[in-house]
N, C-alpha and C positions, 0 to 999 in steps of 0.2 A: 143668497139668491132669492129674488122675487119670482114666483112661479106664474104660469099662465092662469092658474085658478085663483091667484091672489090679485088679479087685476092689472097685469102689465098691459100697456096700450098696444093693440094691434088691430089691423083692418084687413079685409079681404082685398085682393088686387083690383076688383071692380067697384070698390067703394067710391062714392062721389065726394065732391069737395065739401059739401055740407057735413058729412060724416067725419071727414078728415079734420076739418077746422074745429069741429066739436071736440075731438080728442086733443088737438093741439092747443086748445084754449086752456086745458088743464095739465098738459104734459108738453115737454119740449121735443118729443119724438113719438113716432108710432111705427111699429114693425109691420111690414106688409107680408101677408101670407097668401099662398095660392088659394086656399079655401079653409073654412072653419073645421072641416072634417079631418084633413090631413095636417093642417098647420105647418106646411112646408114653407119655410121662410125664403122670400125672394127679394126682399129689399127693406129699406127704411126710409121714412119721410121725417125730416127734421124741419124746424122752423126755417132754416136756411134754404131748404129745397123749395119752399113756397115763395121765396123772394122773387124768383123768376116770374111767377104769376103776377105779382104786383109791379115789377119793374123789369121788363124784358131787356136783353142786351141792346145797346145802341148799334144800329146798323146804318152806316152812312148811305146817302141817296145813290152814290156811285157804286155801291156794292151790288154784286150779282147774286149774293147769297140769299137763300130763302129766310124770311124772318122766322123767329121762333113762334110757332102758333100756340104754344102752351102759355098763354098769358091772357089776362082779362082784357087786354087791348083788342083782341080779336073776338072776344065774346064766346069762346068755345068752352064747353064744360070738359073737365078732365077727370080721370079716374086716378086712383092711387098708383096704379101701374105706370101711368103717364108721367107722374112727377117724382116718383121715388128714386132714390139712389140704389142702383142695382148691386148685387153681390156684396152684401154687408160682411164685414169681418166678424167671425163667429168664434165661440169657444165651446168646449164640451164639459160635462160634469167631471171628467177625469183630469182636466188640465190644471196644472199647479197655479196657485195664486200669483206667484211671481211672474209666470208666463202671461197670465191675463193682464197684469199691470203693465208688462212690457209691451203687449199688443196695443193697449190703450195709449201708452206714451208714443209708440212708434207711429200710430195712425192718427194721433191727436183726436181721440174720441173719448167720451165720458161713459159710455155704456156698451155692453156687448150682449148679443143674444146668446143664450145657452141652448145648444141644439144637440139632437142625437145623431146617430150615424146616417140617418135619412134626411137630415136638415129639418126635422120636426122641431118647432119652437117649444122648448120646455120652460123657459124663463129668461130672466136677464140679470146680469150683474153690472153694477154701476160704481163709479168712483164714490158716490155717496155711501154705498154699502161699506166700502173700505174705510172711509172716514168715520162712519158710525162704529165699525168694529174697533178701530184704533182708539177712538174716544172711550168706548166701554172698557177696553183693556187698561187704559191709563187710569180710569177711575177705580179699577180694582186694586191697582198698585199703591194707591194713596192711603 
């Protein structure tokens, strides 16, 4: 597990697009926390979540739906809370590795935040961690 002190990507819910894009230029995701004091996780922003900003959904002229204002098309600034995916799938320190892998497979995600009983972000576990662990074990047996 990579811990919050070892530099996992996270932003506060009121972070602006400049901050978010700075993190996403180096990472494929950023966890969204309520604030830096309590680190309570409330969402995740992936590169896919930003797609709506660049390309809002097509709305035919005959539609009475409101257009999605979370796009550059409307020139509005957004915060992390505006564009994040809410209620991310989480894991705990006590969860078994097989259960974590099952969650990843079931939800088609590559990383999970590791949280405590109060949803405080402690770290993250990713598919890359499992690949690295497997590779290291294989080199030991050779």
